[in-house]
N, CA, C and O atoms as a GROMACS GRO file, in nm:
protein
  364
    1MET      N    1  -1.826   3.536  -1.063
    1MET     CA    2  -1.780   3.405  -1.024
    1MET      C    3  -1.668   3.364  -1.120
    1MET      O    4  -1.680   3.380  -1.242
    2VAL      N    5  -1.559   3.311  -1.067
    2VAL     CA    6  -1.443   3.270  -1.144
    2VAL      C    7  -1.417   3.122  -1.120
    2VAL      O    8  -1.411   3.077  -1.006
    3LEU      N    9  -1.402   3.047  -1.230
    3LEU     CA   10  -1.367   2.905  -1.223
    3LEU      C   11  -1.220   2.891  -1.262
    3LEU      O   12  -1.179   2.940  -1.367
    4ILE      N   13  -1.143   2.826  -1.179
    4ILE     CA   14  -1.002   2.802  -1.206
    4ILE      C   15  -0.978   2.652  -1.219
    4ILE      O   16  -1.014   2.575  -1.130
    5LEU      N   17  -0.919   2.612  -1.329
    5LEU     CA   18  -0.874   2.475  -1.349
    5LEU      C   19  -0.722   2.476  -1.340
    5LEU      O   20  -0.656   2.559  -1.402
    6GLY      N   21  -0.668   2.383  -1.264
    6GLY     CA   22  -0.524   2.375  -1.247
    6GLY      C   23  -0.472   2.237  -1.283
    6GLY      O   24  -0.541   2.136  -1.268
    7TYR      N   25  -0.348   2.236  -1.330
    7TYR     CA   26  -0.282   2.111  -1.367
    7TYR      C   27  -0.144   2.109  -1.303
    7TYR      O   28  -0.066   2.203  -1.318
    8ILE      N   29  -0.115   2.002  -1.232
    8ILE     CA   30   0.017   1.983  -1.170
    8ILE      C   31   0.085   1.870  -1.243
    8ILE      O   32   0.031   1.760  -1.254
    9HIS      N   33   0.204   1.896  -1.294
    9HIS     CA   34   0.286   1.790  -1.353
    9HIS      C   35   0.403   1.769  -1.258
    9HIS      O   36   0.474   1.864  -1.224
   10LEU      N   37   0.423   1.646  -1.216
   10LEU     CA   38   0.520   1.612  -1.113
   10LEU      C   39   0.616   1.507  -1.165
   10LEU      O   40   0.574   1.404  -1.217
   11GLU      N   41   0.745   1.531  -1.151
   11GLU     CA   42   0.849   1.434  -1.186
   11GLU      C   43   0.886   1.357  -1.059
   11GLU      O   44   0.908   1.417  -0.954
   12LEU      N   45   0.893   1.225  -1.069
   12LEU     CA   46   0.922   1.139  -0.954
   12LEU      C   47   1.041   1.049  -0.986
   12LEU      O   48   1.023   0.930  -1.012
   13PRO      N   49   1.163   1.103  -0.986
   13PRO     CA   50   1.278   1.023  -1.028
   13PRO      C   51   1.310   0.905  -0.938
   13PRO      O   52   1.366   0.806  -0.985
   14GLU      N   53   1.277   0.911  -0.809
   14GLU     CA   54   1.310   0.802  -0.717
   14GLU      C   55   1.206   0.689  -0.718
   14GLU      O   56   1.234   0.580  -0.668
   15VAL      N   57   1.090   0.714  -0.774
   15VAL     CA   58   0.982   0.616  -0.773
   15VAL      C   59   1.004   0.515  -0.885
   15VAL      O   60   1.036   0.552  -0.998
   16SER      N   61   0.986   0.387  -0.852
   16SER     CA   62   1.011   0.283  -0.952
   16SER      C   63   0.886   0.203  -0.988
   16SER      O   64   0.891   0.116  -1.076
   17SER      N   65   0.775   0.231  -0.921
   17SER     CA   66   0.653   0.154  -0.950
   17SER      C   67   0.530   0.243  -0.939
   17SER      O   68   0.535   0.352  -0.881
   18LEU      N   69   0.421   0.195  -0.995
   18LEU     CA   70   0.296   0.269  -0.984
   18LEU      C   71   0.249   0.277  -0.839
   18LEU      O   72   0.186   0.375  -0.798
   19LYS      N   73   0.279   0.174  -0.762
   19LYS     CA   74   0.244   0.174  -0.620
   19LYS      C   75   0.318   0.286  -0.546
   19LYS      O   76   0.260   0.352  -0.460
   20GLY      N   77   0.445   0.307  -0.579
   20GLY     CA   78   0.522   0.415  -0.518
   20GLY      C   79   0.468   0.551  -0.557
   20GLY      O   80   0.460   0.641  -0.474
   21ARG      N   81   0.430   0.565  -0.684
   21ARG     CA   82   0.372   0.692  -0.729
   21ARG      C   83   0.242   0.720  -0.656
   21ARG      O   84   0.216   0.832  -0.613
   22ARG      N   85   0.160   0.616  -0.643
   22ARG     CA   86   0.032   0.632  -0.575
   22ARG      C   87   0.052   0.675  -0.430
   22ARG      O   88  -0.026   0.755  -0.378
   23ALA      N   89   0.155   0.624  -0.364
   23ALA     CA   90   0.182   0.663  -0.226
   23ALA      C   91   0.214   0.812  -0.215
   23ALA      O   92   0.170   0.879  -0.122
   24VAL      N   93   0.289   0.864  -0.311
   24VAL     CA   94   0.322   1.006  -0.312
   24VAL      C   95   0.197   1.088  -0.341
   24VAL      O   96   0.172   1.188  -0.274
   25LEU      N   97   0.121   1.047  -0.440
   25LEU     CA   98   0.005   1.126  -0.483
   25LEU      C   99  -0.109   1.126  -0.383
   25LEU      O  100  -0.179   1.227  -0.369
   26ASN      N  101  -0.131   1.016  -0.313
   26ASN     CA  102  -0.243   1.010  -0.219
   26ASN      C  103  -0.231   1.117  -0.111
   26ASN      O  104  -0.330   1.181  -0.076
   27GLY      N  105  -0.111   1.136  -0.058
   27GLY     CA  106  -0.092   1.239   0.044
   27GLY      C  107  -0.118   1.378  -0.011
   27GLY      O  108  -0.181   1.461   0.054
   28LEU      N  109  -0.069   1.404  -0.131
   28LEU     CA  110  -0.090   1.535  -0.194
   28LEU      C  111  -0.238   1.558  -0.224
   28LEU      O  112  -0.290   1.666  -0.198
   29LYS      N  113  -0.304   1.458  -0.278
   29LYS     CA  114  -0.446   1.473  -0.310
   29LYS      C  115  -0.529   1.500  -0.185
   29LYS      O  116  -0.622   1.581  -0.188
   30GLU      N  117  -0.496   1.435  -0.075
   30GLU     CA  118  -0.570   1.458   0.049
   30GLU      C  119  -0.550   1.602   0.098
   30GLU      O  120  -0.645   1.665   0.145
   31GLN      N  121  -0.428   1.653   0.088
   31GLN     CA  122  -0.403   1.791   0.129
   31GLN      C  123  -0.480   1.890   0.043
   31GLN      O  124  -0.534   1.989   0.093
   32LEU      N  125  -0.487   1.864  -0.087
   32LEU     CA  126  -0.563   1.952  -0.176
   32LEU      C  127  -0.713   1.944  -0.148
   32LEU      O  128  -0.782   2.046  -0.152
   33LYS      N  129  -0.763   1.825  -0.121
   33LYS     CA  130  -0.906   1.810  -0.091
   33LYS      C  131  -0.944   1.882   0.038
   33LYS      O  132  -1.056   1.931   0.050
   34LYS      N  133  -0.853   1.888   0.133
   34LYS     CA  134  -0.880   1.960   0.259
   34LYS      C  135  -0.901   2.108   0.234
   34LYS      O  136  -0.963   2.176   0.316
   35ARG      N  137  -0.850   2.159   0.122
   35ARG     CA  138  -0.865   2.301   0.085
   35ARG      C  139  -0.986   2.323  -0.006
   35ARG      O  140  -0.994   2.425  -0.074
   36ASN      N  141  -1.079   2.229  -0.008
   36ASN     CA  142  -1.201   2.236  -0.087
   36ASN      C  143  -1.175   2.246  -0.237
   36ASN      O  144  -1.243   2.320  -0.308
   37LEU      N  145  -1.079   2.172  -0.284
   37LEU     CA  146  -1.051   2.161  -0.427
   37LEU      C  147  -1.107   2.030  -0.478
   37LEU      O  148  -1.103   1.929  -0.408
   38SER      N  149  -1.159   2.031  -0.598
   38SER     CA  150  -1.194   1.906  -0.665
   38SER      C  151  -1.067   1.855  -0.731
   38SER      O  152  -1.003   1.928  -0.807
   39VAL      N  153  -1.030   1.730  -0.703
   39VAL     CA  154  -0.900   1.677  -0.744
   39VAL      C  155  -0.919   1.547  -0.822
   39VAL      O  156  -1.003   1.464  -0.787
   40LEU      N  157  -0.839   1.531  -0.929
   40LEU     CA  158  -0.843   1.410  -1.011
   40LEU      C  159  -0.703   1.374  -1.056
   40LEU      O  160  -0.630   1.458  -1.108
   41ASP      N  161  -0.664   1.248  -1.035
   41ASP     CA  162  -0.536   1.197  -1.084
   41ASP      C  163  -0.553   1.162  -1.231
   41ASP      O  164  -0.632   1.074  -1.264
   42ILE      N  165  -0.482   1.229  -1.320
   42ILE     CA  166  -0.492   1.206  -1.463
   42ILE      C  167  -0.361   1.149  -1.518
   42ILE      O  168  -0.331   1.165  -1.636
   43SER      N  169  -0.284   1.084  -1.434
   43SER     CA  170  -0.155   1.028  -1.472
   43SER      C  171  -0.169   0.913  -1.569
   43SER      O  172  -0.272   0.845  -1.574
   44GLY      N  173  -0.065   0.892  -1.647
   44GLY     CA  174  -0.060   0.779  -1.738
   44GLY      C  175   0.001   0.657  -1.670
   44GLY      O  176  -0.005   0.644  -1.548
   45GLU      N  177   0.059   0.570  -1.748
   45GLU     CA  178   0.115   0.444  -1.698
   45GLU      C  179   0.260   0.455  -1.654
   45GLU      O  180   0.312   0.364  -1.590
   46TYR      N  181   0.327   0.565  -1.687
   46TYR     CA  182   0.468   0.581  -1.654
   46TYR      C  183   0.481   0.622  -1.508
   46TYR      O  184   0.428   0.725  -1.468
   47ALA      N  185   0.552   0.542  -1.428
   47ALA     CA  186   0.556   0.562  -1.282
   47ALA      C  187   0.636   0.685  -1.240
   47ALA      O  188   0.613   0.736  -1.130
   48LYS      N  189   0.728   0.734  -1.320
   48LYS     CA  190   0.815   0.843  -1.280
   48LYS      C  191   0.758   0.981  -1.310
   48LYS      O  192   0.825   1.082  -1.287
   49GLU      N  193   0.635   0.987  -1.359
   49GLU     CA  194   0.566   1.113  -1.382
   49GLU      C  195   0.424   1.103  -1.330
   49GLU      O  196   0.363   0.995  -1.333
   50ALA      N  197   0.371   1.214  -1.284
   50ALA     CA  198   0.233   1.217  -1.235
   50ALA      C  199   0.168   1.347  -1.279
   50ALA      O  200   0.235   1.451  -1.289
   51ASP      N  201   0.040   1.342  -1.304
   51ASP     CA  202  -0.038   1.460  -1.339
   51ASP      C  203  -0.165   1.462  -1.255
   51ASP      O  204  -0.235   1.361  -1.242
   52ILE      N  205  -0.193   1.577  -1.199
   52ILE     CA  206  -0.313   1.596  -1.118
   52ILE      C  207  -0.385   1.718  -1.171
   52ILE      O  208  -0.324   1.822  -1.197
   53ALA      N  209  -0.515   1.706  -1.188
   53ALA     CA  210  -0.599   1.818  -1.226
   53ALA      C  211  -0.682   1.858  -1.104
   53ALA      O  212  -0.722   1.773  -1.025
   54PHE      N  213  -0.707   1.988  -1.089
   54PHE     CA  214  -0.791   2.033  -0.979
   54PHE      C  215  -0.872   2.155  -1.025
   54PHE      O  216  -0.837   2.221  -1.123
   55ALA      N  217  -0.978   2.183  -0.954
   55ALA     CA  218  -1.065   2.295  -0.988
   55ALA      C  219  -1.119   2.358  -0.860
   55ALA      O  220  -1.138   2.292  -0.758
   56PHE      N  221  -1.144   2.490  -0.870
   56PHE     CA  222  -1.210   2.560  -0.760
   56PHE      C  223  -1.281   2.684  -0.814
   56PHE      O  224  -1.249   2.734  -0.922
   57LEU      N  225  -1.377   2.731  -0.737
   57LEU     CA  226  -1.452   2.852  -0.768
   57LEU      C  227  -1.413   2.962  -0.672
   57LEU      O  228  -1.381   2.937  -0.556
   58SER      N  229  -1.416   3.085  -0.722
   58SER     CA  230  -1.388   3.200  -0.638
   58SER      C  231  -1.489   3.310  -0.671
   58SER      O  232  -1.542   3.315  -0.782
   59GLN      N  233  -1.514   3.397  -0.576
   59GLN     CA  234  -1.609   3.507  -0.597
   59GLN      C  235  -1.559   3.607  -0.702
   59GLN      O  236  -1.638   3.660  -0.780
   60ASP      N  237  -1.427   3.632  -0.703
   60ASP     CA  238  -1.372   3.730  -0.796
   60ASP      C  239  -1.227   3.694  -0.829
   60ASP      O  240  -1.172   3.599  -0.774
   61GLY      N  241  -1.167   3.770  -0.918
   61GLY     CA  242  -1.030   3.744  -0.962
   61GLY      C  243  -0.928   3.761  -0.850
   61GLY      O  244  -0.831   3.685  -0.844
   62ARG      N  245  -0.948   3.858  -0.764
   62ARG     CA  246  -0.855   3.880  -0.653
   62ARG      C  247  -0.853   3.761  -0.557
   62ARG      O  248  -0.746   3.716  -0.514
   63GLY      N  249  -0.970   3.710  -0.526
   63GLY     CA  250  -0.980   3.593  -0.440
   63GLY      C  251  -0.916   3.471  -0.504
   63GLY      O  252  -0.853   3.390  -0.436
   64ALA      N  253  -0.932   3.457  -0.637
   64ALA     CA  254  -0.872   3.345  -0.708
   64ALA      C  255  -0.720   3.353  -0.702
   64ALA      O  256  -0.653   3.251  -0.683
   65GLU      N  257  -0.665   3.472  -0.717
   65GLU     CA  258  -0.519   3.489  -0.709
   65GLU      C  259  -0.466   3.455  -0.570
   65GLU      O  260  -0.361   3.393  -0.557
   66GLN      N  261  -0.538   3.495  -0.467
   66GLN     CA  262  -0.498   3.462  -0.330
   66GLN      C  263  -0.503   3.311  -0.307
   66GLN      O  264  -0.415   3.255  -0.243
   67TYR      N  265  -0.605   3.248  -0.360
   67TYR     CA  266  -0.619   3.103  -0.345
   67TYR      C  267  -0.508   3.030  -0.419
   67TYR      O  268  -0.454   2.931  -0.369
   68LYS      N  269  -0.472   3.079  -0.538
   68LYS     CA  270  -0.362   3.019  -0.613
   68LYS      C  271  -0.231   3.031  -0.536
   68LYS      O  272  -0.152   2.937  -0.534
   69ALA      N  273  -0.207   3.145  -0.472
   69ALA     CA  274  -0.086   3.163  -0.391
   69ALA      C  275  -0.085   3.064  -0.275
   69ALA      O  276   0.019   3.011  -0.240
   70HIS      N  277  -0.202   3.041  -0.216
   70HIS     CA  278  -0.214   2.945  -0.106
   70HIS      C  279  -0.182   2.803  -0.155
   70HIS      O  280  -0.114   2.727  -0.086
   71ILE      N  281  -0.231   2.769  -0.273
   71ILE     CA  282  -0.204   2.637  -0.332
   71ILE      C  283  -0.056   2.621  -0.362
   71ILE      O  284   0.001   2.516  -0.335
   72GLU      N  285   0.006   2.725  -0.416
   72GLU     CA  286   0.150   2.720  -0.447
   72GLU      C  287   0.232   2.695  -0.319
   72GLU      O  288   0.328   2.618  -0.321
   73ALA      N  289   0.194   2.760  -0.210
   73ALA     CA  290   0.264   2.740  -0.083
   73ALA      C  291   0.246   2.596  -0.034
   73ALA      O  292   0.341   2.535   0.016
   74LEU      N  293   0.126   2.544  -0.048
   74LEU     CA  294   0.099   2.405  -0.008
   74LEU      C  295   0.184   2.309  -0.090
   74LEU      O  296   0.241   2.215  -0.035
   75LEU      N  297   0.192   2.330  -0.221
   75LEU     CA  298   0.271   2.242  -0.308
   75LEU      C  299   0.418   2.249  -0.271
   75LEU      O  300   0.485   2.146  -0.265
   76GLU      N  301   0.468   2.368  -0.247
   76GLU     CA  302   0.610   2.381  -0.210
   76GLU      C  303   0.640   2.308  -0.079
   76GLU      O  304   0.745   2.246  -0.064
   77LYS      N  305   0.547   2.314   0.014
   77LYS     CA  306   0.566   2.247   0.143
   77LYS      C  307   0.563   2.095   0.128
   77LYS      O  308   0.645   2.026   0.190
   78HIS      N  309   0.471   2.042   0.048
   78HIS     CA  310   0.451   1.897   0.042
   78HIS      C  311   0.528   1.825  -0.067
   78HIS      O  312   0.564   1.709  -0.050
   79ILE      N  313   0.553   1.891  -0.179
   79ILE     CA  314   0.624   1.824  -0.288
   79ILE      C  315   0.740   1.908  -0.341
   79ILE      O  316   0.786   1.886  -0.453
   80GLY      N  317   0.787   2.003  -0.263
   80GLY     CA  318   0.893   2.093  -0.308
   80GLY      C  319   1.023   2.023  -0.341
   80GLY      O  320   1.105   2.078  -0.416
   81HIS      N  321   1.045   1.905  -0.289
   81HIS     CA  322   1.168   1.832  -0.317
   81HIS      C  323   1.163   1.757  -0.449
   81HIS      O  324   1.264   1.703  -0.493
   82TYR      N  325   1.047   1.754  -0.515
   82TYR     CA  326   1.032   1.695  -0.648
   82TYR      C  327   1.020   1.808  -0.751
   82TYR      O  328   0.964   1.914  -0.721
   83PRO      N  329   1.072   1.788  -0.871
   83PRO     CA  330   1.048   1.887  -0.977
   83PRO      C  331   0.900   1.884  -1.017
   83PRO      O  332   0.845   1.778  -1.046
   84TYR      N  333   0.837   2.002  -1.019
   84TYR     CA  334   0.696   2.007  -1.058
   84TYR      C  335   0.666   2.140  -1.127
   84TYR      O  336   0.741   2.237  -1.115
   85SER      N  337   0.556   2.141  -1.200
   85SER     CA  338   0.507   2.264  -1.261
   85SER      C  339   0.357   2.271  -1.243
   85SER      O  340   0.290   2.168  -1.232
   86VAL      N  341   0.306   2.393  -1.241
   86VAL     CA  342   0.162   2.414  -1.222
   86VAL      C  343   0.115   2.511  -1.332
   86VAL      O  344   0.178   2.613  -1.359
   87GLU      N  345   0.004   2.477  -1.394
   87GLU     CA  346  -0.059   2.564  -1.493
   87GLU      C  347  -0.203   2.588  -1.451
   87GLU      O  348  -0.267   2.501  -1.393
   88TYR      N  349  -0.252   2.708  -1.482
   88TYR     CA  350  -0.389   2.744  -1.447
   88TYR      C  351  -0.462   2.791  -1.572
   88TYR      O  352  -0.402   2.849  -1.663
   89GLU      N  353  -0.592   2.764  -1.576
   89GLU     CA  354  -0.681   2.818  -1.677
   89GLU      C  355  -0.796   2.884  -1.603
   89GLU      O  356  -0.849   2.830  -1.506
   90ARG      N  357  -0.834   3.002  -1.649
   90ARG     CA  358  -0.939   3.079  -1.583
   90ARG      C  359  -1.060   3.091  -1.675
   90ARG      O  360  -1.047   3.122  -1.793
   91PHE      N  361  -1.176   3.065  -1.620
   91PHE     CA  362  -1.301   3.074  -1.696
   91PHE      C  363  -1.398   3.166  -1.625
   91PHE      O  364  -1.509   3.187  -1.674
   0.00000   0.00000   0.00000
């Protein structure tokens, strides 16, 4: 069994308020939850940046890598127009 923790850091240059950031993040969080990921918004008070943590379990390392590729494709589709980075930790 493999546990993967992921962190998404998202730059939001066009957003000017926390309400605007929340509008962007809610759609992304819903898409991630549809893929059976546990999702948590860990953003601070600065509206032009957002951080999301997520976690999932996989049967083995190969399955985890496939799932990560699926997540990367989802992120590119939904937030590809924003600068973002993704980091993973494997346990």
